[in-house]
C-alpha positions, -999 to +999 in steps of 0.1 A: +109-453+173+124-423+190+125-422+229+097-407+245+103-371+260+099-372+296+085-337+308+105-324+337+083-316+367+082-279+376+090-272+411+063-251+427+072-217+444+072-215+482+045-192+494+008-183+489+000-187+452-015-156+433-002-122+423-020-100+448+009-104+473+018-082+501+052-072+519+049-065+555+075-040+573+086-057+605+110-048+635+111-039+671+094-007+680+110+026+674+135+014+646+119+037+619+093+013+603+065+037+602+086+066+590+101+042+564+065+033+553+056+070+551+085+077+527+081+045+507+042+050+501+042+089+504+014+085+531+012+097+566+008+069+591+016+079+627+053+078+634+054+088+671+084+082+694+068+056+716+063+018+712+032+005+697+021+038+679+012+016+651-015-010+663-037-017+633-014-025+602-014+004+577-017-008+540-006+012+508+006+006+474+037+020+458+046+021+422+076+000+409+101+024+391+111+006+359+130+026+331+113+001+306+079+013+315+090+049+312+104+043+278+072+026+266+051+054+278+074+079+259+072+056+228+035+049+226+024+082+243-007+066+258-038+083+273-035+059+303-004+049+322-006+021+349+028+009+364+033-022+385+025-017+422+039-034+452+014-036+482+032-028+517+020-031+551+034-013+582+032-039+609+035-028+646+066-034+665+074-069+679+090-073+712+107-100+730+083-126+742+057-118+714+052-156+708+039-160+744+018-128+740+041-100+753+033-065+741+007-069+715+023-101+704-006-124+692-023-098+672+010-086+655+021-122+648-013-127+630-005-097+609+027-113+600+011-144+588-013-123+565+017-111+544+038-128+519+073-113+526+090-091+551+111-060+551+129-064+583+140-029+597+168-027+620+181+004+638+219+012+633+221+046+647+223+062+683+200+091+692+193+097+728+159+113+718+145+081+703+142+053+729+152+018+721+129-009+735+158-031+746+178-003+762+205+002+735+212+000+699+224-036+686+207-046+655+224-082+654+205-087+688+173-072+675+175-094+644+181-125+665+149-114+685+125-111+658+137-142+641+134-163+673+098-149+680+087-159+645+104-194+649+088-201+683+054-191+670+059-216+639+070-243+667+038-237+686+016-239+654+034-270+640+033-288+673-004-287+673-008-296+637+016-327+642-005-337+672-037-335+653-024-353+623-009-381+645-043-386+661-060-388+627-035-412+616-040-434+647-076-436+640-072-446+604-047-475+615-031-496+588-041-496+552-070-472+541-080-457+509-062-429+490-075-401+511-062-419+544-028-424+527-027-388+518-033-379+554-005-403+565+019-387+540+010-351+552+017-363+588+052-375+578+058-341+561+046-321+591+069-340+614+098-333+590+089-296+590+086-296+627+119-311+633+136-287+609+122-257+628+120-268+665+150-291+667+174-278+640+163-242+646+161-233+610+139-211+590+115-229+568+123-209+537+160-222+537+149-259+536+155-279+505+118-294+500+104-314+473+073-307+454+049-327+477+063-309+508+061-275+493+025-282+486+018-290+523+040-262+536+020-235+514-010-245+531+005-236+567+014-201+560+043-203+583+060-172+594+095-185+589+086-197+553+084-160+543+113-143+524+131-116+543+150-084+531+169-068+560+168-031+558+196-014+581+184+020+591+214+044+592+220+080+604+221+107+575+259+108+580+266+071+579+244+067+548+261+094+530+296+083+537+287+044+533+300+035+565+287+020+598+300-003+623+271-026+624+269-033+587+297-060+588+282-076+618+248-078+602+261-092+571+280-119+592+248-127+610+230-130+578+256-152+563+257-176+593+220-178+600+201-174+567+225-172+538+212-155+507+190-129+524+195-095+510+208-066+532+201-031+519+215-002+539+192+030+539+184+061+559+149+069+571+162+104+579+176+110+542+144+095+526+122+116+548+139+148+541+137+140+504+100+134+507+095+167+524+111+187+497+089+202+471+109+203+439+135+180+422+160+208+423+157+211+462+163+173+463+192+175+440+208+203+460+203+184+494+220+152+480+248+174+465+255+190+499+254+155+515+281+144+490+303+174+496+298+172+534+305+133+535+326+124+505+322+087+495+331+066+463+295+068+450+271+096+452+243+096+478+210+091+464+174+076+474+175+038+476+136+034+478+134+023+441+158-006+448+141-015+480+106-017+462+122-038+433+137-061+459+103-066+475+087-075+443+115-099+435+112-115+469+077-122+462+086-142+430+067-116+410+074-103+374+052-084+350+046-082+313+036-051+293+006-043+270+011-011+251-005+011+226-020+048+222-049+039+246-028+024+276+005+012+284+001-012+315+024-035+336+006-068+345+018-086+377+022-123+377+043-147+395+073-164+379+067-195+360+033-183+348+021-196+314+006-175+286-031-184+291-031-178+330-011-144+322-040-136+298-065-143+326-049-116+347-063-092+322-096-109+319-109-142+326-124-144+291-086-141+276-078-173+295-109-193+287-108-186+250-069-183+248-057-189+211-022-175+212+002-149+225+019-125+201+053-118+220+081-094+214+109-086+237+114-051+251+151-050+240+141-057+205+115-029+205+138-006+223+165-014+197+145-014+165+121+014+173+086+002+162+065-028+162+067-030+123+104-031+126+103-060+151+080-080+130+101-071+098+133-084+117+113-118+126+113-112+162+076-108+167+067-145+179+035-164+182+034-184+214+010-212+224-004-223+258+029-237+271+047-206+267+061-193+302+059-155+303+092-138+309+097-105+328+093-075+304+076-093+277+052-072+255+022-092+248-009-091+226-034-120+233-057-135+208-087-152+223-121-164+212-150-170+236-182-186+221-212-174+239-239-200+240-275-189+238-301-197+264-320-230+259-355-225+251 
């Protein structure tokens, strides 16, 4: 007899499950968070030059720019076009001591807990007209302040959870049923996570956790478990010439503290100027003038599409397409989602009565030019319930839901 195939256990993703996830914009007061939010979402949140001008978090959606979606719209010429969206929240500025309630600390930290990833904005430009809450510009110090406040809040939260779990285990004593054993296992995991954050002073998202540990961590909504993208806010001049004295220092801090975190230089000033220009011709002329004024190896352009895509990726989100003359739509799912669950994003009936997914790859359709040509080339695949949907798949679901008549 052939040996039995052992199914490899899939490692769960760190973070809140689901596809309706949000990115929060975080940083000290007056580093450009609200102005960045305005440019990112083309809305008009207050962006005044004083601390705590944003108290209630603003929320908006911004579409994910994807040339594949644009091509599909040109190809199918649909009546309706629905791109993927990233939900972004502008969180008010944290200050040193927020974990102990300084500024509007506790309220702000609860807003951080409610999001799933963070755009951490740091200021890398001098401007006498824009006050800095710490007195001078030092983005490395600012990064450390915010990181430490989030870590201290996790330490406080985990300390209480460990204490509660220890009391529960003491009441159980030795032995116990399956539920009691689960509580003891959770207590050991909580102790391990607490030690990692409090004693080793590391962020939870950088730990090497097993499946059971991730399951417990995901119930805690820890602040240091959230992925972080560092956004370095430069002056117009520094952004255009691709140079700033703080960038190497920020990169060094990231490599030493949280290796693997993404650093994206951008300029709120440039993005705001582009937002306030009416036509594409005006925008092109403005960028052309910047390139002429501050020569650089690569031309100056908006980096907002890159930031949006980075936020989407940080949330472990991907999307598949459905397309036809009625509608082209990008459907958001988390990485690792199987076909029936992806179908359920469209409608719960699709998941309940899932039969199969008919899948073609975007690259094949783009190269061959039509659905019929993809089928003729043998690249139109029928996939079952174990198929893991990949980013950019074009899918048509077949399903059948039998409605039962009412009992007489």
